[in-house]
mmCIF file of the N, C-alpha and C atoms, coordinates in Angstrom:
data_MODEL
# 
_entry.id   MODEL 
# 
loop_
_atom_site.group_PDB 
_atom_site.id 
_atom_site.type_symbol 
_atom_site.label_atom_id 
_atom_site.label_alt_id 
_atom_site.label_comp_id 
_atom_site.label_asym_id 
_atom_site.label_entity_id 
_atom_site.label_seq_id 
_atom_site.pdbx_PDB_ins_code 
_atom_site.Cartn_x 
_atom_site.Cartn_y 
_atom_site.Cartn_z 
_atom_site.occupancy 
_atom_site.B_iso_or_equiv 
_atom_site.pdbx_formal_charge 
_atom_site.auth_seq_id 
_atom_site.auth_comp_id 
_atom_site.auth_asym_id 
_atom_site.auth_atom_id 
_atom_site.pdbx_PDB_model_num 
ATOM 1   N N  . MET A 1 1  ? 51.255 146.107 201.098 1.00 0.00 ? 1  MET A N  1 
ATOM 2   C CA . MET A 1 1  ? 52.191 146.983 201.730 1.00 0.00 ? 1  MET A CA 1 
ATOM 3   C C  . MET A 1 1  ? 53.534 146.275 201.745 1.00 0.00 ? 1  MET A C  1 
ATOM 4   N N  . LYS A 1 2  ? 54.589 147.023 201.550 1.00 0.00 ? 2  LYS A N  1 
ATOM 5   C CA . LYS A 1 2  ? 55.936 146.467 201.580 1.00 0.00 ? 2  LYS A CA 1 
ATOM 6   C C  . LYS A 1 2  ? 56.587 146.825 202.902 1.00 0.00 ? 2  LYS A C  1 
ATOM 7   N N  . VAL A 1 3  ? 57.221 145.826 203.539 1.00 0.00 ? 3  VAL A N  1 
ATOM 8   C CA . VAL A 1 3  ? 57.844 146.005 204.839 1.00 0.00 ? 3  VAL A CA 1 
ATOM 9   C C  . VAL A 1 3  ? 59.282 145.534 204.759 1.00 0.00 ? 3  VAL A C  1 
ATOM 10  N N  . LEU A 1 4  ? 60.184 146.326 205.303 1.00 0.00 ? 4  LEU A N  1 
ATOM 11  C CA . LEU A 1 4  ? 61.590 145.958 205.360 1.00 0.00 ? 4  LEU A CA 1 
ATOM 12  C C  . LEU A 1 4  ? 61.805 145.122 206.614 1.00 0.00 ? 4  LEU A C  1 
ATOM 13  N N  . ASN A 1 5  ? 62.267 143.876 206.462 1.00 0.00 ? 5  ASN A N  1 
ATOM 14  C CA . ASN A 1 5  ? 62.426 142.999 207.618 1.00 0.00 ? 5  ASN A CA 1 
ATOM 15  C C  . ASN A 1 5  ? 63.811 143.153 208.237 1.00 0.00 ? 5  ASN A C  1 
ATOM 16  N N  . GLU A 1 6  ? 64.098 142.368 209.273 1.00 0.00 ? 6  GLU A N  1 
ATOM 17  C CA . GLU A 1 6  ? 65.354 142.482 210.011 1.00 0.00 ? 6  GLU A CA 1 
ATOM 18  C C  . GLU A 1 6  ? 66.572 142.054 209.193 1.00 0.00 ? 6  GLU A C  1 
ATOM 19  N N  . GLN A 1 7  ? 66.365 141.311 208.110 1.00 0.00 ? 7  GLN A N  1 
ATOM 20  C CA . GLN A 1 7  ? 67.464 140.888 207.250 1.00 0.00 ? 7  GLN A CA 1 
ATOM 21  C C  . GLN A 1 7  ? 67.657 141.833 206.068 1.00 0.00 ? 7  GLN A C  1 
ATOM 22  N N  . SER A 1 8  ? 67.062 143.036 206.126 1.00 0.00 ? 8  SER A N  1 
ATOM 23  C CA . SER A 1 8  ? 67.144 144.054 205.068 1.00 0.00 ? 8  SER A CA 1 
ATOM 24  C C  . SER A 1 8  ? 66.552 143.574 203.755 1.00 0.00 ? 8  SER A C  1 
ATOM 25  N N  . LYS A 1 9  ? 65.530 142.718 203.834 1.00 0.00 ? 9  LYS A N  1 
ATOM 26  C CA . LYS A 1 9  ? 64.806 142.266 202.648 1.00 0.00 ? 9  LYS A CA 1 
ATOM 27  C C  . LYS A 1 9  ? 63.389 142.811 202.711 1.00 0.00 ? 9  LYS A C  1 
ATOM 28  N N  . ILE A 1 10 ? 62.801 143.079 201.552 1.00 0.00 ? 10 ILE A N  1 
ATOM 29  C CA . ILE A 1 10 ? 61.459 143.643 201.499 1.00 0.00 ? 10 ILE A CA 1 
ATOM 30  C C  . ILE A 1 10 ? 60.439 142.518 201.376 1.00 0.00 ? 10 ILE A C  1 
ATOM 31  N N  . ASP A 1 11 ? 59.461 142.496 202.294 1.00 0.00 ? 11 ASP A N  1 
ATOM 32  C CA . ASP A 1 11 ? 58.392 141.501 202.289 1.00 0.00 ? 11 ASP A CA 1 
ATOM 33  C C  . ASP A 1 11 ? 57.075 142.183 201.929 1.00 0.00 ? 11 ASP A C  1 
ATOM 34  N N  . ASN A 1 12 ? 56.229 141.485 201.175 1.00 0.00 ? 12 ASN A N  1 
ATOM 35  C CA . ASN A 1 12 ? 54.882 141.972 200.903 1.00 0.00 ? 12 ASN A CA 1 
ATOM 36  C C  . ASN A 1 12 ? 53.956 141.463 202.001 1.00 0.00 ? 12 ASN A C  1 
ATOM 37  N N  . VAL A 1 13 ? 53.220 142.380 202.627 1.00 0.00 ? 13 VAL A N  1 
ATOM 38  C CA . VAL A 1 13 ? 52.355 142.050 203.750 1.00 0.00 ? 13 VAL A CA 1 
ATOM 39  C C  . VAL A 1 13 ? 50.973 142.643 203.494 1.00 0.00 ? 13 VAL A C  1 
ATOM 40  N N  . LYS A 1 14 ? 49.933 141.892 203.849 1.00 0.00 ? 14 LYS A N  1 
ATOM 41  C CA . LYS A 1 14 ? 48.577 142.421 203.740 1.00 0.00 ? 14 LYS A CA 1 
ATOM 42  C C  . LYS A 1 14 ? 48.358 143.462 204.832 1.00 0.00 ? 14 LYS A C  1 
ATOM 43  N N  . VAL A 1 15 ? 47.650 144.517 204.493 1.00 0.00 ? 15 VAL A N  1 
ATOM 44  C CA . VAL A 1 15 ? 47.377 145.568 205.462 1.00 0.00 ? 15 VAL A CA 1 
ATOM 45  C C  . VAL A 1 15 ? 46.598 145.011 206.654 1.00 0.00 ? 15 VAL A C  1 
ATOM 46  N N  . SER A 1 16 ? 45.738 144.036 206.403 1.00 0.00 ? 16 SER A N  1 
ATOM 47  C CA . SER A 1 16 ? 44.950 143.447 207.492 1.00 0.00 ? 16 SER A CA 1 
ATOM 48  C C  . SER A 1 16 ? 45.815 142.642 208.464 1.00 0.00 ? 16 SER A C  1 
ATOM 49  N N  . ASP A 1 17 ? 47.030 142.248 208.060 1.00 0.00 ? 17 ASP A N  1 
ATOM 50  C CA . ASP A 1 17 ? 47.916 141.486 208.927 1.00 0.00 ? 17 ASP A CA 1 
ATOM 51  C C  . ASP A 1 17 ? 48.707 142.362 209.902 1.00 0.00 ? 17 ASP A C  1 
ATOM 52  N N  . ILE A 1 18 ? 48.698 143.652 209.669 1.00 0.00 ? 18 ILE A N  1 
ATOM 53  C CA . ILE A 1 18 ? 49.458 144.555 210.526 1.00 0.00 ? 18 ILE A CA 1 
ATOM 54  C C  . ILE A 1 18 ? 48.666 144.806 211.808 1.00 0.00 ? 18 ILE A C  1 
ATOM 55  N N  . ASP A 1 19 ? 49.334 144.672 212.929 1.00 0.00 ? 19 ASP A N  1 
ATOM 56  C CA . ASP A 1 19 ? 48.683 144.821 214.230 1.00 0.00 ? 19 ASP A CA 1 
ATOM 57  C C  . ASP A 1 19 ? 48.295 146.279 214.460 1.00 0.00 ? 19 ASP A C  1 
ATOM 58  N N  . LYS A 1 20 ? 47.062 146.511 214.836 1.00 0.00 ? 20 LYS A N  1 
ATOM 59  C CA . LYS A 1 20 ? 46.571 147.864 215.061 1.00 0.00 ? 20 LYS A CA 1 
ATOM 60  C C  . LYS A 1 20 ? 46.801 148.330 216.500 1.00 0.00 ? 20 LYS A C  1 
ATOM 61  N N  . CYS A 1 21 ? 47.508 147.547 217.300 1.00 0.00 ? 21 CYS A N  1 
ATOM 62  C CA . CYS A 1 21 ? 47.731 147.892 218.704 1.00 0.00 ? 21 CYS A CA 1 
ATOM 63  C C  . CYS A 1 21 ? 48.949 148.784 218.909 1.00 0.00 ? 21 CYS A C  1 
ATOM 64  N N  . ILE A 1 22 ? 49.704 149.045 217.867 1.00 0.00 ? 22 ILE A N  1 
ATOM 65  C CA . ILE A 1 22 ? 50.881 149.891 218.017 1.00 0.00 ? 22 ILE A CA 1 
ATOM 66  C C  . ILE A 1 22 ? 50.414 151.330 218.186 1.00 0.00 ? 22 ILE A C  1 
ATOM 67  N N  . PRO A 1 23 ? 50.770 151.990 219.279 1.00 0.00 ? 23 PRO A N  1 
ATOM 68  C CA . PRO A 1 23 ? 50.317 153.371 219.480 1.00 0.00 ? 23 PRO A CA 1 
ATOM 69  C C  . PRO A 1 23 ? 50.984 154.320 218.489 1.00 0.00 ? 23 PRO A C  1 
ATOM 70  N N  . PRO A 1 24 ? 50.282 155.375 218.068 1.00 0.00 ? 24 PRO A N  1 
ATOM 71  C CA . PRO A 1 24 ? 50.888 156.327 217.143 1.00 0.00 ? 24 PRO A CA 1 
ATOM 72  C C  . PRO A 1 24 ? 52.001 157.110 217.839 1.00 0.00 ? 24 PRO A C  1 
ATOM 73  N N  . PRO A 1 25 ? 53.013 157.547 217.095 1.00 0.00 ? 25 PRO A N  1 
ATOM 74  C CA . PRO A 1 25 ? 54.112 158.288 217.709 1.00 0.00 ? 25 PRO A CA 1 
ATOM 75  C C  . PRO A 1 25 ? 53.654 159.672 218.154 1.00 0.00 ? 25 PRO A C  1 
ATOM 76  N N  . ARG A 1 26 ? 54.260 160.157 219.219 1.00 0.00 ? 26 ARG A N  1 
ATOM 77  C CA . ARG A 1 26 ? 53.982 161.516 219.680 1.00 0.00 ? 26 ARG A CA 1 
ATOM 78  C C  . ARG A 1 26 ? 54.875 162.473 218.910 1.00 0.00 ? 26 ARG A C  1 
ATOM 79  N N  . ARG A 1 27 ? 54.291 163.501 218.369 1.00 0.00 ? 27 ARG A N  1 
ATOM 80  C CA . ARG A 1 27 ? 55.071 164.488 217.610 1.00 0.00 ? 27 ARG A CA 1 
ATOM 81  C C  . ARG A 1 27 ? 56.025 165.208 218.550 1.00 0.00 ? 27 ARG A C  1 
ATOM 82  N N  . GLY A 1 28 ? 57.294 165.237 218.189 1.00 0.00 ? 28 GLY A N  1 
ATOM 83  C CA . GLY A 1 28 ? 58.295 165.934 218.984 1.00 0.00 ? 28 GLY A CA 1 
ATOM 84  C C  . GLY A 1 28 ? 58.684 165.219 220.262 1.00 0.00 ? 28 GLY A C  1 
ATOM 85  N N  . GLY A 1 29 ? 58.154 164.003 220.479 1.00 0.00 ? 29 GLY A N  1 
ATOM 86  C CA . GLY A 1 29 ? 58.477 163.256 221.688 1.00 0.00 ? 29 GLY A CA 1 
ATOM 87  C C  . GLY A 1 29 ? 59.853 162.620 221.606 1.00 0.00 ? 29 GLY A C  1 
ATOM 88  N N  . ASN A 1 30 ? 60.529 162.571 222.734 1.00 0.00 ? 30 ASN A N  1 
ATOM 89  C CA . ASN A 1 30 ? 61.855 161.959 222.776 1.00 0.00 ? 30 ASN A CA 1 
ATOM 90  C C  . ASN A 1 30 ? 61.761 160.450 222.656 1.00 0.00 ? 30 ASN A C  1 
ATOM 91  N N  . ILE A 1 31 ? 62.737 159.888 222.006 1.00 0.00 ? 31 ILE A N  1 
ATOM 92  C CA . ILE A 1 31 ? 62.885 158.448 221.903 1.00 0.00 ? 31 ILE A CA 1 
ATOM 93  C C  . ILE A 1 31 ? 63.985 158.078 222.894 1.00 0.00 ? 31 ILE A C  1 
ATOM 94  N N  . GLN A 1 32 ? 63.873 156.961 223.562 1.00 0.00 ? 32 GLN A N  1 
ATOM 95  C CA . GLN A 1 32 ? 64.892 156.592 224.529 1.00 0.00 ? 32 GLN A CA 1 
ATOM 96  C C  . GLN A 1 32 ? 66.126 156.101 223.803 1.00 0.00 ? 32 GLN A C  1 
ATOM 97  N N  . GLY A 1 33 ? 66.943 157.035 223.368 1.00 0.00 ? 33 GLY A N  1 
ATOM 98  C CA . GLY A 1 33 ? 68.163 156.693 222.673 1.00 0.00 ? 33 GLY A CA 1 
ATOM 99  C C  . GLY A 1 33 ? 68.896 157.934 222.229 1.00 0.00 ? 33 GLY A C  1 
ATOM 100 N N  . GLN A 1 34 ? 70.124 157.729 221.795 1.00 0.00 ? 34 GLN A N  1 
ATOM 101 C CA . GLN A 1 34 ? 70.950 158.832 221.334 1.00 0.00 ? 34 GLN A CA 1 
ATOM 102 C C  . GLN A 1 34 ? 71.669 158.440 220.059 1.00 0.00 ? 34 GLN A C  1 
ATOM 103 N N  . ASP A 1 35 ? 72.058 159.454 219.292 1.00 0.00 ? 35 ASP A N  1 
ATOM 104 C CA . ASP A 1 35 ? 72.820 159.187 218.079 1.00 0.00 ? 35 ASP A CA 1 
ATOM 105 C C  . ASP A 1 35 ? 74.302 159.049 218.432 1.00 0.00 ? 35 ASP A C  1 
ATOM 106 N N  . ARG A 1 36 ? 75.133 158.937 217.415 1.00 0.00 ? 36 ARG A N  1 
ATOM 107 C CA . ARG A 1 36 ? 76.570 158.748 217.634 1.00 0.00 ? 36 ARG A CA 1 
ATOM 108 C C  . ARG A 1 36 ? 77.216 159.912 218.375 1.00 0.00 ? 36 ARG A C  1 
ATOM 109 N N  . LYS A 1 37 ? 76.666 161.112 218.216 1.00 0.00 ? 37 LYS A N  1 
ATOM 110 C CA . LYS A 1 37 ? 77.241 162.306 218.840 1.00 0.00 ? 37 LYS A CA 1 
ATOM 111 C C  . LYS A 1 37 ? 76.672 162.581 220.226 1.00 0.00 ? 37 LYS A C  1 
ATOM 112 N N  . GLY A 1 38 ? 75.751 161.728 220.695 1.00 0.00 ? 38 GLY A N  1 
ATOM 113 C CA . GLY A 1 38 ? 75.179 161.903 222.014 1.00 0.00 ? 38 GLY A CA 1 
ATOM 114 C C  . GLY A 1 38 ? 73.929 162.758 222.049 1.00 0.00 ? 38 GLY A C  1 
ATOM 115 N N  . ASN A 1 39 ? 73.397 163.149 220.881 1.00 0.00 ? 39 ASN A N  1 
ATOM 116 C CA . ASN A 1 39 ? 72.162 163.935 220.827 1.00 0.00 ? 39 ASN A CA 1 
ATOM 117 C C  . ASN A 1 39 ? 70.961 163.022 221.029 1.00 0.00 ? 39 ASN A C  1 
ATOM 118 N N  . ASN A 1 40 ? 69.942 163.506 221.755 1.00 0.00 ? 40 ASN A N  1 
ATOM 119 C CA . ASN A 1 40 ? 68.722 162.721 221.938 1.00 0.00 ? 40 ASN A CA 1 
ATOM 120 C C  . ASN A 1 40 ? 67.969 162.612 220.621 1.00 0.00 ? 40 ASN A C  1 
ATOM 121 N N  . LEU A 1 41 ? 67.374 161.451 220.374 1.00 0.00 ? 41 LEU A N  1 
ATOM 122 C CA . LEU A 1 41 ? 66.582 161.243 219.174 1.00 0.00 ? 41 LEU A CA 1 
ATOM 123 C C  . LEU A 1 41 ? 65.160 161.727 219.425 1.00 0.00 ? 41 LEU A C  1 
ATOM 124 N N  . VAL A 1 42 ? 64.570 162.403 218.436 1.00 0.00 ? 42 VAL A N  1 
ATOM 125 C CA . VAL A 1 42 ? 63.228 162.963 218.545 1.00 0.00 ? 42 VAL A CA 1 
ATOM 126 C C  . VAL A 1 42 ? 62.458 162.596 217.280 1.00 0.00 ? 42 VAL A C  1 
ATOM 127 N N  . HIS A 1 43 ? 61.153 162.283 217.421 1.00 0.00 ? 43 HIS A N  1 
ATOM 128 C CA . HIS A 1 43 ? 60.319 161.992 216.256 1.00 0.00 ? 43 HIS A CA 1 
ATOM 129 C C  . HIS A 1 43 ? 60.332 163.185 215.304 1.00 0.00 ? 43 HIS A C  1 
ATOM 130 N N  . ASP A 1 44 ? 60.327 162.909 214.014 1.00 0.00 ? 44 ASP A N  1 
ATOM 131 C CA . ASP A 1 44 ? 60.338 163.891 212.929 1.00 0.00 ? 44 ASP A CA 1 
ATOM 132 C C  . ASP A 1 44 ? 61.669 164.622 212.773 1.00 0.00 ? 44 ASP A C  1 
ATOM 133 N N  . SER A 1 45 ? 62.711 164.229 213.509 1.00 0.00 ? 45 SER A N  1 
ATOM 134 C CA . SER A 1 45 ? 64.019 164.828 213.279 1.00 0.00 ? 45 SER A CA 1 
ATOM 135 C C  . SER A 1 45 ? 64.704 164.087 212.135 1.00 0.00 ? 45 SER A C  1 
ATOM 136 N N  . MET A 1 46 ? 65.500 164.808 211.366 1.00 0.00 ? 46 MET A N  1 
ATOM 137 C CA . MET A 1 46 ? 66.190 164.221 210.221 1.00 0.00 ? 46 MET A CA 1 
ATOM 138 C C  . MET A 1 46 ? 67.432 163.473 210.699 1.00 0.00 ? 46 MET A C  1 
ATOM 139 N N  . VAL A 1 47 ? 67.602 162.252 210.197 1.00 0.00 ? 47 VAL A N  1 
ATOM 140 C CA . VAL A 1 47 ? 68.778 161.446 210.523 1.00 0.00 ? 47 VAL A CA 1 
ATOM 141 C C  . VAL A 1 47 ? 69.403 160.923 209.235 1.00 0.00 ? 47 VAL A C  1 
ATOM 142 N N  . LYS A 1 48 ? 70.677 160.595 209.321 1.00 0.00 ? 48 LYS A N  1 
ATOM 143 C CA . LYS A 1 48 ? 71.391 160.049 208.170 1.00 0.00 ? 48 LYS A CA 1 
ATOM 144 C C  . LYS A 1 48 ? 71.828 158.637 208.517 1.00 0.00 ? 48 LYS A C  1 
ATOM 145 N N  . VAL A 1 49 ? 71.561 157.685 207.630 1.00 0.00 ? 49 VAL A N  1 
ATOM 146 C CA . VAL A 1 49 ? 71.955 156.296 207.824 1.00 0.00 ? 49 VAL A CA 1 
ATOM 147 C C  . VAL A 1 49 ? 73.450 156.197 207.539 1.00 0.00 ? 49 VAL A C  1 
ATOM 148 N N  . VAL A 1 50 ? 74.206 155.644 208.499 1.00 0.00 ? 50 VAL A N  1 
ATOM 149 C CA . VAL A 1 50 ? 75.664 155.591 208.350 1.00 0.00 ? 50 VAL A CA 1 
ATOM 150 C C  . VAL A 1 50 ? 76.189 154.185 208.085 1.00 0.00 ? 50 VAL A C  1 
ATOM 151 N N  . GLU A 1 51 ? 75.342 153.154 208.222 1.00 0.00 ? 51 GLU A N  1 
ATOM 152 C CA . GLU A 1 51 ? 75.778 151.788 207.965 1.00 0.00 ? 51 GLU A CA 1 
ATOM 153 C C  . GLU A 1 51 ? 74.688 151.015 207.249 1.00 0.00 ? 51 GLU A C  1 
ATOM 154 N N  . GLY A 1 52 ? 75.065 149.951 206.572 1.00 0.00 ? 52 GLY A N  1 
ATOM 155 C CA . GLY A 1 52 ? 74.091 149.072 205.944 1.00 0.00 ? 52 GLY A CA 1 
ATOM 156 C C  . GLY A 1 52 ? 73.801 149.411 204.495 1.00 0.00 ? 52 GLY A C  1 
ATOM 157 N N  . PRO A 1 53 ? 72.806 148.723 203.915 1.00 0.00 ? 53 PRO A N  1 
ATOM 158 C CA . PRO A 1 53 ? 72.516 148.889 202.487 1.00 0.00 ? 53 PRO A CA 1 
ATOM 159 C C  . PRO A 1 53 ? 71.939 150.266 202.140 1.00 0.00 ? 53 PRO A C  1 
ATOM 160 N N  . TYR A 1 54 ? 71.415 150.981 203.112 1.00 0.00 ? 54 TYR A N  1 
ATOM 161 C CA . TYR A 1 54 ? 70.833 152.303 202.854 1.00 0.00 ? 54 TYR A CA 1 
ATOM 162 C C  . TYR A 1 54 ? 71.752 153.421 203.337 1.00 0.00 ? 54 TYR A C  1 
ATOM 163 N N  . LYS A 1 55 ? 73.038 153.155 203.385 1.00 0.00 ? 55 LYS A N  1 
ATOM 164 C CA . LYS A 1 55 ? 74.027 154.128 203.837 1.00 0.00 ? 55 LYS A CA 1 
ATOM 165 C C  . LYS A 1 55 ? 73.914 155.419 203.021 1.00 0.00 ? 55 LYS A C  1 
ATOM 166 N N  . GLY A 1 56 ? 73.904 156.556 203.714 1.00 0.00 ? 56 GLY A N  1 
ATOM 167 C CA . GLY A 1 56 ? 73.811 157.855 203.057 1.00 0.00 ? 56 GLY A CA 1 
ATOM 168 C C  . GLY A 1 56 ? 72.404 158.390 202.948 1.00 0.00 ? 56 GLY A C  1 
ATOM 169 N N  . LEU A 1 57 ? 71.400 157.575 203.215 1.00 0.00 ? 57 LEU A N  1 
ATOM 170 C CA . LEU A 1 57 ? 70.003 157.998 203.149 1.00 0.00 ? 57 LEU A CA 1 
ATOM 171 C C  . LEU A 1 57 ? 69.701 158.977 204.287 1.00 0.00 ? 57 LEU A C  1 
ATOM 172 N N  . VAL A 1 58 ? 69.072 160.105 203.954 1.00 0.00 ? 58 VAL A N  1 
ATOM 173 C CA . VAL A 1 58 ? 68.669 161.090 204.953 1.00 0.00 ? 58 VAL A CA 1 
ATOM 174 C C  . VAL A 1 58 ? 67.152 161.120 204.976 1.00 0.00 ? 58 VAL A C  1 
ATOM 175 N N  . ALA A 1 59 ? 66.563 160.884 206.167 1.00 0.00 ? 59 ALA A N  1 
ATOM 176 C CA . ALA A 1 59 ? 65.107 160.793 206.280 1.00 0.00 ? 59 ALA A CA 1 
ATOM 177 C C  . ALA A 1 59 ? 64.674 161.111 207.716 1.00 0.00 ? 59 ALA A C  1 
ATOM 178 N N  . PRO A 1 60 ? 63.411 161.513 207.901 1.00 0.00 ? 60 PRO A N  1 
ATOM 179 C CA . PRO A 1 60 ? 62.918 161.788 209.258 1.00 0.00 ? 60 PRO A CA 1 
ATOM 180 C C  . PRO A 1 60 ? 62.488 160.506 209.973 1.00 0.00 ? 60 PRO A C  1 
ATOM 181 N N  . ILE A 1 61 ? 62.582 160.518 211.292 1.00 0.00 ? 61 ILE A N  1 
ATOM 182 C CA . ILE A 1 61 ? 62.137 159.397 212.123 1.00 0.00 ? 61 ILE A CA 1 
ATOM 183 C C  . ILE A 1 61 ? 60.622 159.473 212.241 1.00 0.00 ? 61 ILE A C  1 
ATOM 184 N N  . LYS A 1 62 ? 59.912 158.410 211.878 1.00 0.00 ? 62 LYS A N  1 
ATOM 185 C CA . LYS A 1 62 ? 58.454 158.384 211.981 1.00 0.00 ? 62 LYS A CA 1 
ATOM 186 C C  . LYS A 1 62 ? 57.958 157.502 213.115 1.00 0.00 ? 62 LYS A C  1 
ATOM 187 N N  . HIS A 1 63 ? 58.747 156.513 213.529 1.00 0.00 ? 63 HIS A N  1 
ATOM 188 C CA . HIS A 1 63 ? 58.311 155.619 214.588 1.00 0.00 ? 63 HIS A CA 1 
ATOM 189 C C  . HIS A 1 63 ? 59.538 154.930 215.168 1.00 0.00 ? 63 HIS A C  1 
ATOM 190 N N  . SER A 1 64 ? 59.434 154.475 216.388 1.00 0.00 ? 64 SER A N  1 
ATOM 191 C CA . SER A 1 64 ? 60.516 153.702 217.001 1.00 0.00 ? 64 SER A CA 1 
ATOM 192 C C  . SER A 1 64 ? 59.912 152.518 217.736 1.00 0.00 ? 64 SER A C  1 
ATOM 193 N N  . PHE A 1 65 ? 60.631 151.420 217.752 1.00 0.00 ? 65 PHE A N  1 
ATOM 194 C CA . PHE A 1 65 ? 60.206 150.221 218.457 1.00 0.00 ? 65 PHE A CA 1 
ATOM 195 C C  . PHE A 1 65 ? 61.441 149.488 218.934 1.00 0.00 ? 65 PHE A C  1 
ATOM 196 N N  . LYS A 1 66 ? 61.587 149.367 220.250 1.00 0.00 ? 66 LYS A N  1 
ATOM 197 C CA . LYS A 1 66 ? 62.753 148.745 220.876 1.00 0.00 ? 66 LYS A CA 1 
ATOM 198 C C  . LYS A 1 66 ? 64.015 149.423 220.360 1.00 0.00 ? 66 LYS A C  1 
ATOM 199 N N  . ASN A 1 67 ? 64.882 148.705 219.645 1.00 0.00 ? 67 ASN A N  1 
ATOM 200 C CA . ASN A 1 67 ? 66.104 149.336 219.149 1.00 0.00 ? 67 ASN A CA 1 
ATOM 201 C C  . ASN A 1 67 ? 66.043 149.597 217.641 1.00 0.00 ? 67 ASN A C  1 
ATOM 202 N N  . TYR A 1 68 ? 64.835 149.758 217.103 1.00 0.00 ? 68 TYR A N  1 
ATOM 203 C CA . TYR A 1 68 ? 64.655 150.026 215.681 1.00 0.00 ? 68 TYR A CA 1 
ATOM 204 C C  . TYR A 1 68 ? 64.046 151.406 215.474 1.00 0.00 ? 68 TYR A C  1 
ATOM 205 N N  . LEU A 1 69 ? 64.522 152.103 214.458 1.00 0.00 ? 69 LEU A N  1 
ATOM 206 C CA . LEU A 1 69 ? 63.925 153.363 214.038 1.00 0.00 ? 69 LEU A CA 1 
ATOM 207 C C  . LEU A 1 69 ? 63.285 153.154 212.681 1.00 0.00 ? 69 LEU A C  1 
ATOM 208 N N  . PHE A 1 70 ? 62.093 153.685 212.503 1.00 0.00 ? 70 PHE A N  1 
ATOM 209 C CA . PHE A 1 70 ? 61.408 153.601 211.224 1.00 0.00 ? 70 PHE A CA 1 
ATOM 210 C C  . PHE A 1 70 ? 61.466 154.974 210.582 1.00 0.00 ? 70 PHE A C  1 
ATOM 211 N N  . LEU A 1 71 ? 62.124 155.045 209.426 1.00 0.00 ? 71 LEU A N  1 
ATOM 212 C CA . LEU A 1 71 ? 62.309 156.298 208.710 1.00 0.00 ? 71 LEU A CA 1 
ATOM 213 C C  . LEU A 1 71 ? 61.374 156.346 207.516 1.00 0.00 ? 71 LEU A C  1 
ATOM 214 N N  . TRP A 1 72 ? 61.075 157.554 207.057 1.00 0.00 ? 72 TRP A N  1 
ATOM 215 C CA . TRP A 1 72 ? 60.230 157.723 205.875 1.00 0.00 ? 72 TRP A CA 1 
ATOM 216 C C  . TRP A 1 72 ? 61.056 158.394 204.802 1.00 0.00 ? 72 TRP A C  1 
ATOM 217 N N  . HIS A 1 73 ? 61.031 157.811 203.598 1.00 0.00 ? 73 HIS A N  1 
ATOM 218 C CA . HIS A 1 73 ? 61.711 158.401 202.445 1.00 0.00 ? 73 HIS A CA 1 
ATOM 219 C C  . HIS A 1 73 ? 60.827 158.203 201.226 1.00 0.00 ? 73 HIS A C  1 
ATOM 220 N N  . LYS A 1 74 ? 60.728 159.219 200.384 1.00 0.00 ? 74 LYS A N  1 
ATOM 221 C CA . LYS A 1 74 ? 59.801 159.164 199.243 1.00 0.00 ? 74 LYS A CA 1 
ATOM 222 C C  . LYS A 1 74 ? 60.149 158.070 198.241 1.00 0.00 ? 74 LYS A C  1 
ATOM 223 N N  . ASP A 1 75 ? 61.398 157.638 198.169 1.00 0.00 ? 75 ASP A N  1 
ATOM 224 C CA . ASP A 1 75 ? 61.782 156.591 197.227 1.00 0.00 ? 75 ASP A CA 1 
ATOM 225 C C  . ASP A 1 75 ? 61.464 155.185 197.740 1.00 0.00 ? 75 ASP A C  1 
ATOM 226 N N  . TYR A 1 76 ? 61.186 155.048 199.026 1.00 0.00 ? 76 TYR A N  1 
ATOM 227 C CA . TYR A 1 76 ? 60.897 153.745 199.633 1.00 0.00 ? 76 TYR A CA 1 
ATOM 228 C C  . TYR A 1 76 ? 59.530 153.793 200.309 1.00 0.00 ? 76 TYR A C  1 
ATOM 229 N N  . VAL A 1 77 ? 58.468 153.803 199.518 1.00 0.00 ? 77 VAL A N  1 
ATOM 230 C CA . VAL A 1 77 ? 57.120 153.894 200.062 1.00 0.00 ? 77 VAL A CA 1 
ATOM 231 C C  . VAL A 1 77 ? 56.650 152.514 200.488 1.00 0.00 ? 77 VAL A C  1 
# 
């Protein structure tokens, strides 16, 4: 499995190394945060990346952890 780390680099990780204690996201559940316009963030809502190496990417939110959002895009499996 490929994982994007905090330095925007892709690491190869064994599936068995991933912690199974992370609870699955609730569909349609609010995330404790807001976007630039003040809208509440919700799982499965479409967001656009405005900064960083993936600027311009539009993808749905699949998971959140602390101040990180995990997006899903077909080109980055």
